N, C-alpha and C positions, 0 to 999 in steps of 0.2 A: 504494500500500500504506500503510495506516495502522492504528495500534493505538488503541483507545479505552478510556477508563476505566482501571482498574487494570492492564490489559495494555499500556498505552502504554510503560511502563518496560522491558518485554521486547521489544516490537515496534518502537516508534518510528514514523517516517514516511519516505517516499521510495520510489524505484523499486527493484525487486528483480529480479535476473536469475535465471531458473529454467530448468532443462533442459526441452526439449520433452516434453510428456506429464506434467509435474508436476501433482500434485493439491493440492487445498485442504488436505488432511490432512498432506501432506508439507511444505507451507509452514508450517503451525502447528508441526510437529515441529522445524523448523529453528531456532526461537526459544527452545527450552528452557523453555517455560511450565510452571510447577509443576503436578503432577497435580491438586492441590486446586482449581485455577482452571479452570473450564470455558470453553473458547473456542468462540465461534460465528463462522463465516466468512460474510461477506456479499460477494457478487460482484455488482457493479452495483446494490447496495442490497437485494439479495434473498438470504435465507438459503439456503445451499447445503450439502449433505452433504460429509463429508471426501473421498469418492471423486470429486468433481467435478474434471474436468481443466480446468486454467487455460489461458487463451489469451493470446497477445500483446495487450496493450492493456487487459486486464481491470482494472477498478478494484476493489480488494479491501480490505476492512476486517476486522480481527479484533477482536471485542468479547467482553466477559465477561457471563455471566449475573449478574444482580443479584437478591438476595433483598430483599424488602420486606414491609411489613405495615401 
């Protein structure tokens, strides 16, 4: 589990214990990320929707959307 960019201060890095059947959205909710920051969940490097059930051993990153121009 890792947080990237501005979300790193909320998420940090390291292993996380979750109950069986926990979803990507539940994982994001656990960290209290402010509503103005949009979090994207990557599981194994692939973007996944909030309803994705996480499995033991999944490598998860929570990253933010960045605006640019």
